[in-house]
FIPA-7784 format. One record per residue: x negated, y negated, z of N, C-alpha, C in turn; residue in three letters. Coordinates in steps of 0.2 Angstrom, whole numbers, padded with zeros to 4 digits, always signed. Layout:
REM residues N
XYZXYZXYZAla
...
This chain:
REM residues 183
-0312+0094-0044-0306+0095-0040-0300+0097-0044Met
-0295+0101-0042-0290+0103-0047-0285+0098-0047Ala
-0281+0099-0053-0276+0094-0054-0270+0095-0050Pro
-0266+0090-0047-0260+0091-0043-0254+0092-0047Arg
-0249+0095-0044-0243+0096-0048-0237+0095-0042Arg
-0231+0093-0045-0226+0092-0041-0223+0099-0039Lys
-0220+0101-0033-0216+0107-0032-0211+0107-0035Ser
-0207+0113-0035-0200+0113-0037-0196+0110-0032Tyr
-0197+0109-0027-0192+0106-0022-0192+0098-0023Lys
-0198+0095-0025-0199+0089-0027-0195+0087-0033Gln
-0196+0091-0038-0192+0090-0044-0185+0091-0043Ile
-0183+0096-0040-0176+0097-0038-0173+0090-0035Ser
-0177+0087-0030-0174+0082-0026-0174+0075-0031Ala
-0179+0075-0035-0178+0070-0039-0172+0070-0046Leu
-0171+0076-0047-0165+0077-0052-0159+0076-0048Asn
-0158+0078-0041-0151+0077-0038-0151+0070-0036Leu
-0155+0065-0035-0156+0059-0034-0155+0054-0040Ala
-0157+0057-0046-0154+0054-0052-0147+0056-0054Ile
-0144+0062-0053-0139+0063-0054-0133+0060-0050Phe
-0134+0059-0043-0131+0056-0039-0130+0048-0040Ser
-0135+0045-0043-0135+0038-0045-0131+0038-0051Thr
-0131+0042-0055-0128+0042-0062-0120+0042-0060Phe
-0118+0048-0055-0111+0048-0053-0109+0043-0049Ile
-0113+0039-0044-0112+0033-0042-0109+0027-0047Met
-0113+0026-0052-0112+0021-0056-0107+0023-0060Val
-0106+0029-0064-0100+0031-0067-0093+0030-0064Trp
-0093+0031-0058-0087+0031-0052-0086+0023-0051Leu
-0091+0019-0051-0091+0012-0049-0087+0008-0056Phe
-0089+0010-0063-0086+0008-0067-0079+0010-0068Gly
-0077+0015-0065-0069+0016-0064-0065+0013-0060Tyr
-0069+0012-0054-0065+0008-0049-0066-0001-0049Met
-0070-0002-0054-0070-0010-0054-0064-0013-0056Lys
-0059-0011-0060-0054-0014-0062-0049-0015-0055Pro
-0049-0010-0052-0045-0010-0045-0048-0015-0040Ile
-0055-0016-0040-0058-0019-0035-0057-0028-0037Phe
-0058-0028-0044-0056-0035-0047-0049-0037-0045Ser
-0043-0033-0047-0037-0034-0045-0035-0036-0038Ser
-0038-0034-0034-0038-0036-0026-0039-0043-0025Leu
-0043-0047-0030-0045-0053-0027-0042-0058-0032Phe
-0038-0055-0037-0036-0061-0042-0028-0063-0041Glu
-0027-0068-0044-0019-0070-0042-0015-0066-0048Glu
-0009-0064-0046-0004-0062-0050+0000-0067-0055Asp
+0000-0064-0061+0004-0066-0066+0010-0063-0067Asp
+0015-0067-0070+0022-0064-0071+0024-0063-0078Leu
+0026-0058-0080+0028-0055-0088+0034-0053-0088Phe
+0037-0055-0093+0045-0052-0095+0044-0049-0102Tyr
+0046-0043-0103+0047-0041-0111+0050-0034-0110Gly
+0049-0030-0116+0051-0024-0117+0043-0020-0118Thr
+0044-0012-0117+0038-0009-0119+0037-0007-0127Val
+0031-0009-0129+0030-0007-0136+0025-0002-0137Ser
+0021+0000-0132+0016+0005-0132+0015+0008-0126Phe
+0014+0015-0125+0014+0018-0119+0008+0023-0120Ile
+0002+0023-0115-0003+0028-0117-0004+0031-0110Ala
-0005+0038-0109-0008+0042-0103-0014+0045-0105Ile
-0020+0042-0103-0025+0047-0105-0025+0054-0104Pro
-0026+0058-0110-0026+0065-0110-0031+0068-0106Ser
-0037+0065-0104-0042+0068-0101-0041+0070-0093Val
-0038+0063-0091-0037+0063-0084-0029+0062-0081Phe
-0025+0064-0087-0017+0062-0086-0015+0068-0081Gly
-0011+0065-0076-0008+0069-0070-0012+0072-0067Asn
-0018+0070-0066-0024+0074-0061-0023+0072-0055Ser
-0020+0066-0053-0018+0064-0046-0025+0062-0043Asn
-0030+0059-0048-0036+0057-0046-0036+0049-0046Ile
-0036+0046-0040-0036+0039-0041-0042+0035-0046Pro
-0040+0030-0048-0046+0027-0054-0046+0031-0060Phe
-0044+0037-0060-0045+0040-0066-0037+0042-0069Leu
-0032+0042-0064-0026+0044-0067-0021+0037-0067Asp
-0020+0035-0073-0017+0029-0074-0013+0029-0081Lys
-0008+0025-0079-0004+0024-0086-0004+0017-0090Gln
-0006+0017-0097-0007+0011-0099-0001+0009-0103Met
+0000+0002-0105+0005+0001-0109+0006-0007-0111Phe
+0008-0009-0117+0009-0015-0119+0016-0018-0119Asn
+0017-0024-0120+0024-0027-0121+0025-0032-0125Ile
+0030-0032-0128+0033-0037-0133+0028-0037-0139Asn
+0026-0031-0142+0021-0030-0147+0014-0034-0146Asn
+0012-0035-0141+0005-0039-0140+0000-0034-0139Asp
-0004-0033-0144-0009-0028-0143-0016-0031-0139Lys
-0015-0038-0138-0021-0041-0133-0019-0041-0126Asn
-0012-0038-0124-0012-0038-0118-0010-0030-0115Ala
-0015-0028-0112-0015-0020-0110-0013-0021-0102Asn
-0008-0017-0100-0006-0017-0092-0009-0009-0091Phe
-0012-0009-0084-0014-0003-0082-0009-0001-0075His
-0006+0005-0075-0002+0006-0069-0005+0011-0066Leu
-0008+0011-0059-0011+0016-0056-0006+0018-0050Tyr
-0003+0025-0050+0002+0027-0045-0001+0033-0043Leu
+0001+0034-0036+0000+0041-0032+0005+0046-0035Ser
+0004+0053-0034+0009+0057-0037+0015+0057-0034Arg
+0015+0055-0027+0022+0054-0024+0026+0048-0027Gln
+0022+0042-0028+0025+0036-0031+0028+0038-0038Gln
+0025+0043-0043+0027+0045-0048+0033+0049-0049Lys
+0033+0053-0043+0039+0057-0042+0045+0053-0040Ile
+0044+0049-0035+0050+0043-0034+0052+0039-0041Glu
+0047+0037-0044+0049+0033-0050+0052+0037-0055Met
+0051+0044-0056+0054+0047-0061+0061+0047-0060Gln
+0064+0047-0053+0071+0046-0052+0074+0042-0056Glu
+0072+0035-0056+0075+0029-0058+0072+0026-0064Trp
+0066+0027-0065+0062+0023-0071+0062+0028-0077Phe
+0063+0024-0083+0062+0027-0089+0060+0022-0094Arg
+0054+0022-0098+0052+0019-0104+0057+0017-0108Trp
+0062+0021-0111+0066+0020-0116+0073+0022-0114Trp
+0077+0018-0116+0085+0019-0115+0087+0023-0120Asp
+0089+0029-0120+0092+0034-0123+0099+0032-0127Ala
+0103+0029-0122+0110+0027-0125+0110+0021-0128Glu
+0106+0016-0128+0105+0010-0131+0100+0011-0136Glu
+0096+0015-0136+0091+0017-0142+0087+0010-0142Gln
+0084+0007-0137+0079+0003-0136+0075+0004-0130Met
+0069+0000-0129+0065+0000-0123+0069-0004-0118Pro
+0066-0001-0113+0070-0005-0106+0065-0012-0105Ile
+0070-0016-0102+0068-0023-0101+0063-0023-0094Ala
+0057-0025-0094+0053-0026-0087+0052-0033-0085Leu
+0052-0033-0079+0047-0038-0076+0041-0036-0072Glu
+0036-0038-0074+0030-0036-0072+0025-0042-0067Ile
+0023-0040-0063+0018-0045-0060+0011-0041-0059Lys
+0006-0045-0062+0000-0040-0064-0006-0046-0062Ala
-0011-0042-0061-0017-0047-0059-0022-0046-0066Ala
-0025-0052-0068-0030-0052-0074-0037-0049-0072Arg
-0039-0045-0075-0046-0042-0073-0050-0044-0078Ile
-0049-0045-0085-0053-0047-0090-0050-0051-0096Asn
-0051-0052-0101-0047-0056-0106-0041-0052-0107Lys
-0040-0046-0108-0035-0044-0111-0031-0038-0108Ser
-0033-0037-0100-0032-0032-0096-0029-0034-0090Thr
-0024-0032-0088-0019-0033-0081-0019-0026-0078Trp
-0020-0027-0071-0017-0022-0067-0010-0023-0064Ile
-0005-0019-0065+0001-0020-0062+0002-0020-0055Val
+0004-0024-0052+0005-0025-0045+0013-0025-0043Lys
+0017-0026-0047+0025-0024-0046+0027-0023-0052Glu
+0033-0019-0052+0037-0018-0058+0044-0017-0056Leu
+0049-0021-0061+0055-0022-0059+0059-0020-0066Asn
+0065-0016-0065+0069-0016-0070+0076-0016-0067Thr
+0081-0016-0072+0089-0015-0070+0090-0009-0065Phe
+0086-0004-0066+0088+0001-0063+0084+0003-0056Asp
+0079-0001-0054+0075+0000-0049+0068-0004-0049Gly
+0063-0003-0044+0058-0006-0044+0052-0004-0040Ser
+0046-0004-0041+0041-0003-0038+0038-0010-0034Ile
+0038-0010-0027+0037-0016-0024+0029-0018-0024Ser
+0027-0024-0024+0020-0026-0023+0016-0023-0017Lys
+0020-0022-0011+0018-0021-0005+0016-0012-0005Glu
+0020-0008-0009+0017-0002-0011+0012-0001-0014Val
+0011-0005-0020+0006-0004-0025+0000-0007-0022Leu
+0001-0013-0019-0006-0015-0015-0008-0011-0009Asp
-0004-0008-0006-0006-0002+0000-0010+0003-0004Asp
-0007+0006-0010-0011+0011-0013-0017+0009-0017Tyr
-0017+0003-0019-0024+0001-0022-0028+0000-0016His
-0026-0003-0011-0031-0005-0005-0034+0002-0002Leu
-0029+0008-0003-0033+0015+0000-0037+0018-0005Arg
-0035+0018-0012-0040+0021-0016-0047+0017-0017Ile
-0046+0010-0015-0053+0006-0014-0057+0008-0008Ala
-0053+0009-0003-0057+0012+0004-0060+0018+0003Phe
-0056+0022-0001-0060+0029-0002-0065+0028-0008Trp
-0064+0025-0012-0069+0023-0017-0076+0021-0014Gly
-0075+0016-0010-0081+0014-0006-0084+0019-0003Leu
-0081+0023+0000-0083+0028+0005-0086+0033+0001Phe
-0084+0036-0004-0087+0040-0009-0093+0037-0011Ile
-0093+0031-0013-0100+0026-0017-0105+0027-0010Glu
-0104+0026-0005-0108+0025+0002-0112+0032+0002Thr
-0107+0037+0002-0110+0044+0003-0115+0046-0003Ile
-0113+0043-0010-0117+0044-0015-0124+0041-0014Leu
-0123+0035-0012-0129+0030-0011-0134+0034-0006Leu
-0131+0035+0000-0136+0038+0005-0139+0045+0002Phe
-0135+0049-0002-0137+0055-0005-0144+0053-0010Thr
-0142+0048-0013-0149+0047-0018-0155+0044-0014Ser
-0154+0040-0010-0159+0038-0005-0162+0044-0001Ile
-0159+0047+0001-0161+0054+0004-0166+0057+0000His
-0163+0060-0006-0168+0063-0011-0174+0060-0013Phe
-0172+0053-0014-0179+0050-0016-0184+0050-0012Ile
-0181+0048-0005-0187+0049+0000-0190+0056+0002Arg
-0186+0061+0001-0189+0068+0001-0193+0069-0005Phe
-0192+0065-0011-0197+0066-0016-0203+0062-0016Phe
-0203+0057-0012-0209+0053-0010-0213+0055-0004Leu
-0210+0058+0000-0213+0060+0005-0218+0066+0005Lys
-0215+0071+0000-0218+0078+0001-0224+0077-0003Gln
-0230+0080+0001-0237+0080-0003-0236+0084-0009Lys
-0240+0083-0015-0240+0087-0020-0244+0093-0019Pro
-0242+0099-0022-0245+0105-0019-0252+0106-0024Ser
-0256+0109-0022-0263+0108-0026-0264+0117-0029Ile
-0265+0116-0034-0266+0123-0037-0272+0126-0034Glu
-0272+0132-0033-0278+0136-0031-0283+0136-0036Pro
-0291+0136-0034-0296+0136-0038-0296+0143-0041Pro
-0298+0143-0048-0298+0149-0052-0304+0152-0050Ile
-0305+0158-0048-0312+0160-0046-0316+0161-0053Pro
-0322+0160-0052-0326+0161-0058-0331+0167-0056Asn
-0329+0172-0060-0333+0179-0059-0338+0179-0065Asn
-0344+0177-0065-0349+0178-0069-0354+0181-0067Ser
């Protein structure tokens, strides 16, 4: 009996299932902070910004979960705040918000309500300064919206992976034709 081998369709289906699963796990890692913040109680902080970072890989990409601003207040390097905003919210915020007061040559005083998601990371739920604010309702609405879309994409990736795995397992392996023996 000739040895069996997998067809190209089966191998491709297995590769696509593995790829979909990888993307699903990677995306969940980026979504986890938002999911965690939806169920946590908010803490209140006062201070001035001491450090700001906008990740360069995904900065200003307008892709939820990937596009965020990170900052610390009061020179506390063990308290990292993550601010997730939509492109429209960023444009509106640019009209009134600045991290640094150029006239006074000092950081702007902030009042922050944030949900703790781990030992040193908080997700900003509300941000107030003397010049303006971003309300809790606006940020919660955005966080719920991106959580919904994230779950929707995760569900599509899960069903895609299951479909390709079923295709891989359902296909019968092809059998190599016997080699004629001309003796």
